[in-house]
C-alpha positions as CSV (number, residue, x, y, z in Angstrom):
1,M,0.0,0.0,0.0
2,I,1.3,3.4,-1.0
3,V,0.3,6.4,1.2
4,E,1.6,9.9,0.2
5,H,0.6,13.4,1.3
6,Y,1.0,16.5,-0.7
7,T,0.4,20.2,0.2
8,L,-0.8,22.3,-2.7
9,E,-0.8,26.1,-2.4
10,Y,-2.8,28.6,-4.4
11,L,-3.0,32.4,-4.4
12,T,-6.7,33.4,-4.8
13,Q,-8.5,36.7,-5.4
14,G,-11.4,35.9,-3.1
15,N,-15.0,36.8,-4.0
16,D,-15.9,33.4,-5.7
17,H,-12.6,33.0,-7.4
18,I,-12.3,29.5,-9.0
19,I,-9.0,27.8,-9.7
20,D,-8.6,24.6,-11.7
21,V,-6.4,22.3,-9.6
22,T,-6.8,19.2,-11.8
23,G,-3.3,19.3,-13.3
24,Q,-1.6,19.5,-9.9
25,V,-3.7,16.7,-8.5
26,H,-2.9,14.5,-11.5
27,D,0.8,15.4,-11.2
28,A,0.8,14.3,-7.5
29,I,-0.9,11.0,-8.3
30,A,1.6,10.3,-11.0
31,E,4.5,11.1,-8.6
32,S,3.0,8.8,-5.9
33,G,3.0,5.8,-8.3
34,V,-0.5,4.8,-7.2
35,S,-2.4,3.1,-10.0
36,T,-5.6,2.1,-8.2
37,G,-6.8,3.8,-5.0
38,Q,-8.2,7.1,-3.8
39,A,-7.2,10.8,-3.8
40,A,-8.6,12.6,-0.7
41,L,-8.5,16.4,-0.8
42,L,-9.3,19.0,1.9
43,V,-9.0,22.8,1.6
44,H,-7.7,24.4,4.8
45,G,-10.2,27.0,6.0
46,S,-13.9,27.6,6.3
47,T,-14.5,30.1,3.5
48,A,-13.3,28.0,0.6
49,A,-14.5,24.8,-1.0
50,L,-13.6,22.0,-3.4
51,T,-15.8,20.6,-6.2
52,T,-15.9,19.5,-9.8
53,L,-17.3,21.4,-12.7
54,E,-16.7,22.3,-16.3
55,Y,-14.0,25.0,-16.1
56,E,-15.2,27.3,-18.8
57,P,-15.7,31.1,-18.7
58,G,-19.5,31.1,-18.3
59,L,-19.5,29.0,-15.2
60,V,-16.2,30.3,-13.8
61,N,-16.8,34.0,-14.3
62,H,-20.6,34.3,-13.9
63,D,-22.9,31.3,-13.3
64,I,-21.4,29.9,-10.1
65,A,-21.2,33.4,-8.5
66,A,-24.7,34.2,-9.6
67,A,-26.1,31.0,-8.1
68,M,-24.2,31.5,-4.9
69,E,-25.6,35.1,-4.7
70,R,-29.1,33.5,-4.7
71,I,-28.2,31.0,-2.1
72,A,-26.3,33.3,0.3
73,P,-26.5,36.9,-0.7
74,R,-23.6,39.2,0.3
75,N,-25.9,41.9,1.7
76,A,-28.1,39.6,3.8
77,R,-27.9,39.7,7.6
78,Y,-25.5,37.1,9.1
79,V,-25.2,36.7,12.8
80,H,-21.6,35.6,12.2
81,E,-20.7,39.1,11.1
82,E,-22.3,40.6,14.3
83,T,-20.4,38.1,16.4
84,W,-17.0,38.6,14.8
85,H,-17.4,42.1,13.3
86,D,-16.3,41.1,9.9
87,D,-17.9,40.9,6.4
88,N,-17.8,37.3,5.4
89,G,-20.8,35.6,6.8
90,H,-22.0,34.8,3.2
91,S,-18.5,33.3,2.5
92,H,-18.9,30.7,5.3
93,V,-22.5,29.8,4.2
94,R,-21.4,29.4,0.6
95,A,-18.3,27.3,1.5
96,S,-20.3,25.0,3.8
97,T,-22.9,24.5,1.0
98,V,-20.3,23.3,-1.5
99,G,-18.1,21.5,1.1
100,P,-14.4,21.5,1.9
101,S,-13.4,18.0,0.7
102,L,-13.5,15.5,-2.1
103,A,-12.8,11.8,-2.2
104,L,-12.0,10.8,-5.8
105,P,-11.1,7.3,-7.2
106,I,-7.8,6.7,-8.9
107,V,-8.1,4.3,-11.9
108,A,-5.1,3.5,-14.1
109,G,-3.1,6.2,-12.3
110,K,-5.7,9.0,-13.0
111,I,-8.9,10.4,-11.6
112,P,-11.6,9.2,-14.1
113,L,-13.1,12.7,-14.8
114,G,-15.7,13.3,-17.5
115,T,-14.6,15.0,-20.7
116,W,-15.5,18.5,-19.5
117,Q,-15.0,17.9,-15.8
118,Q,-12.2,19.4,-13.7
119,V,-11.4,19.5,-10.0
120,V,-11.6,23.1,-8.7
121,L,-10.9,25.2,-5.6
122,V,-13.5,28.0,-5.0
123,D,-12.5,30.9,-2.6
124,F,-15.7,32.5,-1.3
125,D,-13.9,34.9,1.2
126,T,-14.0,38.7,0.7
127,R,-10.3,39.1,0.1
128,A,-7.3,37.6,-1.6
129,R,-5.8,34.7,0.3
130,S,-3.2,32.0,0.2
131,R,-5.1,28.7,0.2
132,I,-3.7,25.3,1.2
133,V,-5.2,22.1,-0.3
134,H,-4.1,18.9,1.5
135,L,-4.0,15.9,-0.8
136,S,-3.6,12.3,0.4
137,V,-3.1,9.6,-2.2
138,L,-3.6,6.0,-1.1
139,G,-3.6,2.8,-3.0
140,R,-1.4,0.4,-4.9
């Protein structure tokens, strides 16, 4: 059994910024030598999320942000902001809706993604940040 851990770091712009991390995940899997197993990813922090989507301009630059604005509007009242005197209550709600982690199968040394599917990091916070994604690769 092979077990490897990788730390991937990304500089984000905040405000629903989406970054395609597929290439770095595939590179880590290749480096690990795992042919069959699982890739487990977790983004560090409570205002960012991981998911899969078609990484194309319409989704990346408009549709996801528009959908999130309907789910957790920036200008709504958030008790979190009253408690901590900050401006990112919507960021926490958005991130928790999408989720901080992914568990993806590894088949023949790769994640079997669909033709238009990529693994992405979404930063919902209200400012630019350095984001860490922990990646554990397990298998044989």
